[in-house]
N, C-alpha and C positions, 0 to 999 in steps of 0.2 A: 464871323470867325468859323472856319471849318474845323472838323474834329482833330485833324493833325496839328494845326496851329494851336488849338486850345489845349491839347494834351502836352505839347512842348512848353507852353506858357505855365502849365501847372507842374512842370518838372517831372512828368511821368516817363518811365523807361519804356513803356509799351502800352498799347491799347488793350482793353479787355476784349475777349473773343467776340462778344456781341457787337461792340462798337467797330471792331475791325471788319466784321462781315458787312455791317451796314455801309461802311465806307467803300468796301470793295464792290458791293452791289451797285453803287453809283456809277461804276465803270463797266457795268454789264457782266460782272463775274457772278455766276449762279451760286446761290447759297440756299441752305434748307430753310423751311419754315421753322421759326423759333421765337421764343419770348422770354424775357427776364422776369423772374419772380422773386420777391423779397421774403416770402414766407412759404411754409409747406402747403398751406391751404391755397395760396395763389398758384403755386406750382401744380397742384392737383387740378385746379380749374383750367389752367393753361393746357395741361396735358389732355384733358377731356375735350377741349376746343380743338386742339391739334389733331387728335385721333391717335389711338394706341396702335402699336407700341411706340414708346418715346425713349429718348436718351436724356439723361440729366447730367449737367456738368457744373462743377463749382466755378463761379465767375468772380474774378478780381484782377486788378491791374498788376498785382504781384504774383499771381498764380500763372506762371508762364508754362509750366510743365505739369498739367493737372494729373496725368496718369501716375506720376511718381508719388503723389500724396493721396492716391485713392479717390481722386476727384471726378471720376467718370462712372456713371451707371448706365448700362445698356439694356435694351429690350424690356423695359418696364411696361406691364400690361394692364395695370389697374390703378385707380386713384389712390388706394391705400399703399400700394408699393411706392408710388411717387411721393406720398407724404412721408413715409418712413425713410426713404433715401434722401429726400430733401432735408429732413432734420439732421441726418448724418453729415451731409455735405456742408450745411450751414455752420457746423461746428469746426470745420477745417480752418486753421489759422489763415487769414488773408481772404477767406471767402466772403464776398459782399452780397452775393445774390446767387440764385440758381438759374441756369440757362436750360429751358425746356425746349427740346429739339425733336423734330420728326425723326424717326428711325429710317434712314435712307437705305433702301435695299440695293444689293449688288455685290458681286464678289471681287471686282477689280478695283485696285487702289493705285493712284498715281500721285505725283508730287510736282508742284511748281513753286518757284520762289524767286526772290530777288536778293542779291548780295551786292556790296559795294567794294570793288577792287581799288586799292590805292592809286593804281595807274590807269586802269581802264574805266573806272566809274561804275555805273549801274549795269549789272549783268543779270540776265534772266536764266533760270535753271529749270530743267524739266527732267523727270525720270520716273522710275518705279517707286511707288509710295508705300505708305503704311509701315508695317513692321520690317519691310525689306529695304527701306531707304538706306540705312547704314550697313545692313548685312551684305547686300549685293552690290552696293555702290554703282548703280546703273543710272547715270545721269549725264546730261550734256548741258553746255553753257553757251550763251551768245551775249555780246555786248549790246545794250539797248541804244537806240530804238531797234526793234525787229519788225520786219515786214511779214506779210502773210507767207511769202515764200520761205523766209527764215524759219518761221514757226513750223511750217509743214516739214521742213528738212529736219528740225529738231525731233519731231515726232518719229520720223523714220530712223533716226540715228541711234536711239537707245537699243541695247542688245535684246531687250524684251519687247520689241515693237510688235510682235505677233499678238500680244495681249490686247492690242487695239482692234484686232479683227473679231469676227463672230466667236463667241466663247461660251462653251457649255450651254448651248441653246439660247444665249443672250445675244442681242444685236451688236453689230460692230459699233465702235465708239463714233460719236458724232465728231469727226475730225475738224470740221469748221468751227464748232463751238469750243473745242479744246484749243485750237489755234488762237481764237479770239481771247481766251484767258491769258495765254502767254503774251500776246501783244499788249493787253491791258496792263499786265504787271510791269512790263517795260515802260509803258507810258507813265504809270504812277511813279516809278523810280526816277524818271527824268523830271517830272513836275514837282515832286515833293522831296527836296533835299534833306529834310529832317528825318526821313525814314531810313533807318539803318539796314533793315532787312524785312522781307516778307516771307512767310512760310505757309503755304497751303498744303497741308498734309494731314489726312489724305484728301485728294480729289477722288471722290467715289463715283464709279460709273454705274448708273442705274441699268436694269435689264434692257431698257429700250435704247441704251447707248448714250444717253445724255449725261454729261459730267456735272457734278455739284461739289463745291468746296465745303466739306462737312466740318473742317477745323481750320482755323486761321490765326496766325500770330503776326502782328506788326510791331516790331521793336523800333525805338526812336533814338536818334542821336541827341545828346544833351545840348541845350541852348543853341539849337540850330534854327535857321530860318525855315518857317513852315512850308513856304512855297516860293518858286521863282517869281 
């Protein structure tokens, strides 16, 4: 039983972030190095193994918007900082574990997602991400499945397309890798009818131009078939 079918069978409304990323990585979507920890000591050990600085996130199937409950701690540089913050996060209602994640460097943030239109079905979205997703509303949509040509056209069509070029001494975005993420999201939407939506926000661009989905949300439809 795959993770989507299993989650639907358990009546979950969404995957936790860790499970969502593991699922997405099976389709070639790049995600950061990370590990779940049940205790503060486990989190400190995971952070040391990952290498500092790290990000900590409260993890739980009901914690869909972690920043709203103070569930994210950035740029932690010592094991003691990780222990202290882990203790705080584990006290947040709904927190089941702490996600210890590498601190991905890069100034550019993009977004990719999947929505289900009542008439058109699975649609892929791409745009400017991070804190600017709702503020600037710079996004484009295509009905899945999408081809490489479709994906490349989507990248060119956002108003902020220049952000994909060389930026503040950082390399241009790996357009091929970014296009493959869009194509994969469309494929997932077509194969797994139980998925209501996918939100990869932000997709952070490393200084070398490679994209990585540092946050991911997969929400599910109730009592749906997991896969065609």
